[in-house]
PLY file of the C-alpha trace (Angstrom):
ply
format ascii 1.0
element vertex 236
property float x
property float y
property float z
element edge 235
property int vertex1
property int vertex2
end_header
32.74 -55.78 105.66
33.32 -55.40 101.93
29.63 -54.78 101.23
29.62 -52.05 103.88
32.84 -50.30 102.85
32.70 -50.71 99.08
29.53 -48.67 98.72
30.15 -44.92 98.69
27.29 -44.10 101.04
27.30 -47.29 103.09
24.64 -49.95 103.51
21.50 -50.44 105.55
20.29 -53.59 107.27
17.61 -54.36 104.67
20.20 -54.22 101.89
22.63 -56.46 103.78
19.84 -58.93 104.56
18.89 -59.11 100.89
22.43 -59.35 99.47
23.61 -62.01 101.92
20.34 -63.93 101.91
19.86 -63.68 105.68
16.51 -64.79 107.07
16.66 -62.42 110.02
16.66 -58.63 109.78
17.97 -58.52 113.36
21.08 -60.47 112.31
21.88 -57.97 109.55
21.18 -55.03 111.89
23.44 -56.49 114.60
26.28 -57.25 112.18
26.25 -53.69 110.86
26.20 -52.14 114.33
29.07 -54.35 115.49
31.10 -53.19 112.51
30.19 -49.56 113.18
31.31 -50.04 116.77
34.67 -51.30 115.45
35.06 -48.15 113.35
36.14 -46.26 116.48
39.81 -47.01 117.06
40.81 -47.61 120.71
43.20 -44.95 121.99
42.18 -42.47 119.31
44.10 -39.20 118.93
42.57 -35.86 119.78
42.14 -33.08 117.26
44.88 -30.45 117.21
45.47 -26.93 115.93
42.43 -24.80 115.17
39.08 -26.50 115.75
35.55 -25.35 114.91
32.91 -26.61 117.34
29.15 -26.30 117.07
25.97 -28.31 117.49
23.51 -29.53 114.88
20.13 -31.24 114.95
19.33 -34.52 113.23
15.74 -35.54 112.62
12.55 -34.54 110.86
10.91 -31.15 110.69
9.48 -29.68 113.91
6.81 -27.05 114.45
6.35 -24.76 117.41
10.04 -24.57 118.35
12.43 -21.65 118.07
16.21 -21.22 117.99
18.07 -24.11 119.62
14.90 -25.68 121.03
13.99 -29.20 120.00
11.42 -31.80 120.98
12.14 -34.82 118.81
15.43 -34.06 117.08
18.76 -35.43 118.28
21.50 -32.96 119.19
24.90 -33.75 117.68
28.06 -31.94 118.82
30.55 -31.53 115.98
34.26 -30.69 116.10
36.14 -30.03 112.87
39.91 -29.75 112.50
40.88 -26.84 110.22
43.82 -27.00 107.84
46.09 -24.10 106.89
44.82 -24.19 103.30
41.24 -23.63 104.54
40.53 -27.32 104.11
38.93 -29.71 106.57
40.94 -32.30 108.47
39.54 -34.86 110.85
36.19 -34.66 112.59
34.64 -35.84 115.85
30.93 -36.29 116.51
28.89 -36.96 119.63
25.21 -37.36 120.36
24.57 -35.17 123.43
21.41 -35.01 125.57
21.39 -31.21 125.71
23.42 -28.08 124.96
24.33 -27.43 128.56
27.86 -26.62 129.70
28.49 -30.09 131.11
27.64 -31.87 127.85
29.47 -29.53 125.47
32.56 -28.86 127.59
32.95 -32.59 128.19
32.80 -33.18 124.44
35.49 -30.60 123.71
37.74 -31.86 126.50
37.49 -35.45 125.27
38.15 -34.85 121.57
40.42 -31.77 121.39
44.05 -31.55 122.51
44.72 -29.03 125.29
46.31 -25.84 124.00
44.41 -25.94 120.72
42.37 -23.02 119.40
38.65 -23.75 119.75
36.28 -21.59 117.71
32.66 -21.50 118.86
29.68 -19.21 118.65
28.60 -17.11 121.63
26.69 -19.89 123.42
27.33 -19.50 127.15
27.92 -23.24 127.55
31.36 -22.77 125.96
32.35 -19.85 128.20
34.66 -21.85 130.48
36.81 -23.36 127.71
39.62 -20.89 128.38
39.89 -22.15 131.96
40.03 -25.74 130.64
43.37 -25.10 128.89
42.02 -24.18 125.45
42.48 -20.98 123.46
38.86 -20.00 123.06
37.90 -17.89 120.05
34.29 -16.67 120.12
32.39 -15.71 116.96
29.33 -13.59 117.74
26.84 -14.93 115.22
23.87 -12.88 116.45
25.66 -9.54 116.12
27.13 -10.32 112.69
25.66 -9.44 109.29
26.87 -12.83 107.96
24.85 -16.01 108.67
26.28 -18.84 110.78
27.31 -20.97 107.79
29.48 -18.09 106.55
31.03 -17.36 109.95
31.80 -21.02 110.68
31.68 -22.75 107.28
33.52 -25.99 108.01
31.40 -27.27 110.87
28.20 -26.34 109.01
29.41 -28.17 105.92
30.00 -31.33 107.94
26.55 -30.99 109.54
24.94 -30.63 106.11
26.78 -33.69 104.74
25.78 -35.72 107.81
22.09 -34.91 107.37
22.25 -35.66 103.65
23.93 -39.01 104.34
21.36 -40.03 106.95
18.54 -39.05 104.61
20.02 -40.76 101.54
21.27 -44.00 103.07
18.68 -44.55 105.78
15.78 -42.42 104.45
16.14 -40.28 107.56
15.00 -43.19 109.72
17.61 -43.11 112.50
16.48 -43.19 116.12
18.19 -41.24 118.89
18.96 -44.50 120.69
21.01 -45.86 117.79
22.35 -42.59 116.41
25.84 -43.02 117.99
26.49 -46.03 115.72
25.67 -44.05 112.59
27.85 -41.17 113.76
30.70 -43.68 114.09
30.25 -44.76 110.49
29.93 -41.25 109.10
33.10 -40.10 110.87
34.99 -43.23 109.76
34.07 -42.55 106.14
34.63 -38.80 106.31
38.05 -39.13 107.90
39.06 -41.40 105.00
37.35 -39.50 102.22
40.68 -38.90 100.47
41.63 -42.57 100.29
42.36 -43.37 96.64
41.22 -46.97 96.94
37.93 -48.15 98.42
39.83 -51.22 99.58
41.68 -49.08 102.13
38.47 -48.63 104.11
37.98 -52.39 103.98
41.52 -52.95 105.22
41.18 -50.41 108.06
37.89 -51.91 109.21
39.45 -55.38 109.37
42.45 -53.94 111.21
40.30 -52.17 113.80
37.90 -55.08 114.21
40.66 -57.17 115.79
41.49 -54.35 118.20
38.08 -54.11 119.83
36.57 -56.73 122.10
33.58 -58.88 121.26
30.24 -57.09 121.37
27.09 -59.14 121.86
23.75 -58.10 120.41
22.52 -57.40 123.94
25.46 -55.05 124.51
24.51 -53.16 121.35
21.28 -52.14 123.02
23.03 -51.29 126.28
25.43 -48.96 124.53
22.56 -46.81 123.27
21.91 -45.70 126.83
25.22 -43.82 126.78
24.04 -41.24 124.28
25.51 -38.31 126.13
28.82 -40.05 126.62
29.42 -41.62 123.22
32.00 -39.94 121.04
32.66 -40.85 117.43
35.90 -40.18 115.67
35.87 -42.79 112.95
39.09 -44.31 114.23
41.48 -41.73 112.81
0 1
1 2
2 3
3 4
4 5
5 6
6 7
7 8
8 9
9 10
10 11
11 12
12 13
13 14
14 15
15 16
16 17
17 18
18 19
19 20
20 21
21 22
22 23
23 24
24 25
25 26
26 27
27 28
28 29
29 30
30 31
31 32
32 33
33 34
34 35
35 36
36 37
37 38
38 39
39 40
40 41
41 42
42 43
43 44
44 45
45 46
46 47
47 48
48 49
49 50
50 51
51 52
52 53
53 54
54 55
55 56
56 57
57 58
58 59
59 60
60 61
61 62
62 63
63 64
64 65
65 66
66 67
67 68
68 69
69 70
70 71
71 72
72 73
73 74
74 75
75 76
76 77
77 78
78 79
79 80
80 81
81 82
82 83
83 84
84 85
85 86
86 87
87 88
88 89
89 90
90 91
91 92
92 93
93 94
94 95
95 96
96 97
97 98
98 99
99 100
100 101
101 102
102 103
103 104
104 105
105 106
106 107
107 108
108 109
109 110
110 111
111 112
112 113
113 114
114 115
115 116
116 117
117 118
118 119
119 120
120 121
121 122
122 123
123 124
124 125
125 126
126 127
127 128
128 129
129 130
130 131
131 132
132 133
133 134
134 135
135 136
136 137
137 138
138 139
139 140
140 141
141 142
142 143
143 144
144 145
145 146
146 147
147 148
148 149
149 150
150 151
151 152
152 153
153 154
154 155
155 156
156 157
157 158
158 159
159 160
160 161
161 162
162 163
163 164
164 165
165 166
166 167
167 168
168 169
169 170
170 171
171 172
172 173
173 174
174 175
175 176
176 177
177 178
178 179
179 180
180 181
181 182
182 183
183 184
184 185
185 186
186 187
187 188
188 189
189 190
190 191
191 192
192 193
193 194
194 195
195 196
196 197
197 198
198 199
199 200
200 201
201 202
202 203
203 204
204 205
205 206
206 207
207 208
208 209
209 210
210 211
211 212
212 213
213 214
214 215
215 216
216 217
217 218
218 219
219 220
220 221
221 222
222 223
223 224
224 225
225 226
226 227
227 228
228 229
229 230
230 231
231 232
232 233
233 234
234 235
């Protein structure tokens, strides 16, 4: 736990295997994923206030695709809580199978408190948010002279940091099947980015580890089949 939380950008299985002298890579991989699973606090709170929501794509470069199309990349729904001083509060992430209304509306409903203001682009999949007890604010990106990262800066900043973290810590080698675990870790770290002591992350991980039930290595693989249903909030 200390090796994982004490490093600013986290640790990968090869590093843990080497530092702890483990003979099996699978053991290091399983330990890390079990800890990432524990980073999501049971009974987590929903985001409140004004929330930016958008999707991003994680993976290597693709050719022959346009706009929101993707062949190999993983789609990640991102919700960012906005502060009154234009700062960023908590975040929620989810690996979704597509950008259809069912996937994206389910994500918003699960991670955002009813009555909150939800800012999205003009994607039709978000059109019914008003009827789902949210105050829906639409930003028409296509008709604006400003690019998307200017219109909705917070969610695009989080997406950029996520991609940089995946590339730097894991050399971009994260499969769709296991992506939910890495989203858990990124959100856990991001939601505690203002902690003055690295030991606080260590303490919180210990605290949350005793709140979640035992997860076997076989269950780790089973969980990956829930890609469209797995939400990550980093336990805060």
